[in-house]
C-alpha positions as CSV (number, residue, x, y, z in Angstrom):
1,M,15.2,-4.1,4.2
2,Q,12.5,-1.6,3.0
3,M,9.1,-0.6,4.3
4,I,6.6,-0.2,1.5
5,R,3.5,1.8,2.3
6,A,0.9,1.7,-0.4
7,I,-2.2,3.8,-0.1
8,I,-4.8,2.5,-2.5
9,R,-8.5,2.6,-3.3
10,P,-10.6,0.3,-1.1
11,E,-12.1,-1.4,-4.1
12,K,-8.7,-2.5,-5.4
13,V,-7.4,-4.1,-2.1
14,D,-8.5,-7.6,-2.9
15,E,-6.9,-7.4,-6.4
16,V,-3.6,-6.0,-5.0
17,V,-3.4,-8.6,-2.2
18,D,-4.2,-11.5,-4.6
19,S,-1.6,-10.3,-7.0
20,L,1.0,-10.0,-4.3
21,D,0.1,-13.4,-2.9
22,N,0.3,-15.0,-6.4
23,E,3.9,-13.8,-6.7
24,G,4.9,-15.0,-3.2
25,F,4.5,-11.8,-1.2
26,S,1.8,-12.8,1.3
27,S,2.8,-10.8,4.4
28,F,1.4,-7.4,4.9
29,T,-0.5,-5.2,7.4
30,R,-3.7,-3.5,6.3
31,I,-5.0,-0.3,7.8
32,D,-8.1,1.6,6.8
33,V,-7.2,5.3,6.5
34,F,-8.8,8.6,5.3
35,G,-7.0,11.3,3.4
36,R,-6.7,13.4,0.3
37,G,-4.2,14.2,-2.4
38,R,-3.4,17.2,-4.5
39,Q,-6.9,17.3,-5.9
40,K,-8.2,18.1,-2.3
41,G,-11.0,15.5,-2.4
42,I,-13.8,15.3,-4.9
43,Q,-17.0,17.3,-5.5
44,I,-20.2,15.6,-6.5
45,G,-22.9,18.2,-7.2
46,P,-22.9,20.7,-4.3
47,T,-21.2,18.2,-1.9
48,V,-17.5,18.2,-1.4
49,Y,-15.7,15.1,0.0
50,D,-12.4,16.4,1.2
51,E,-11.3,13.2,3.0
52,L,-11.7,9.9,1.1
53,A,-11.6,6.4,2.4
54,K,-8.4,4.6,1.4
55,V,-6.5,1.5,2.5
56,M,-2.8,1.4,3.5
57,L,-0.9,-1.8,3.0
58,M,2.4,-2.0,4.8
59,I,4.9,-4.5,3.5
60,A,8.3,-5.2,4.9
61,A,10.5,-6.3,2.0
62,D,14.1,-7.4,1.2
63,D,15.9,-4.8,-0.9
64,E,16.0,-7.1,-3.9
65,D,12.2,-7.6,-3.8
66,T,11.2,-3.9,-3.5
67,D,11.0,-3.1,-7.2
68,E,8.9,-6.2,-8.0
69,I,6.5,-5.5,-5.2
70,I,6.1,-1.9,-6.4
71,R,5.4,-3.1,-9.9
72,I,2.8,-5.6,-8.7
73,I,1.0,-2.9,-6.6
74,E,1.1,-0.3,-9.5
75,D,-0.2,-2.8,-12.0
76,S,-3.0,-4.2,-9.9
77,A,-4.1,-0.9,-8.2
78,R,-4.1,1.4,-11.2
79,T,-7.4,2.6,-12.7
80,G,-6.0,5.6,-14.5
81,S,-8.1,8.0,-12.6
82,F,-7.2,10.6,-10.0
83,G,-7.1,9.0,-6.5
84,D,-5.4,5.7,-7.4
85,G,-3.0,6.3,-4.5
86,K,0.7,6.6,-3.6
87,I,3.5,4.3,-2.7
88,F,6.1,5.3,-0.1
89,I,9.4,3.5,0.5
90,S,11.5,3.9,3.6
91,P,14.5,1.9,5.0
92,I,14.0,-0.5,7.9
93,E,17.0,-0.5,10.2
94,E,16.1,-3.6,12.1
95,A,13.2,-6.0,12.5
96,Y,12.6,-8.6,15.2
97,T,10.1,-11.5,15.5
98,I,8.5,-11.1,18.9
99,R,7.8,-14.8,19.5
100,T,11.3,-16.0,18.8
101,G,13.4,-12.9,19.1
102,E,14.8,-13.6,15.6
103,R,16.3,-10.6,13.8
104,G,15.4,-9.8,10.2
105,L,12.4,-10.5,8.0
């Protein structure tokens, strides 16, 4: 099992979620976040925005689905401009459903 954390532009969330849902990956957690990348924010005229609004989608995935989910997110979130986001992958050692106590995804 893998935890996929995708930090994306807020205006791309619906497109990403719809694309994932259309491919059968409908479970996720959405968190509104703020941050900046290597470009250290953006400057518009004299105003510097050093922390930008983003959305983090957290998706628990089976190992064999991870590459496909990453491809879907990249394809639907990409604008080609700085600030499109990042995807982070980390292993999940165990997962439990609270209601049933069932182990696994």
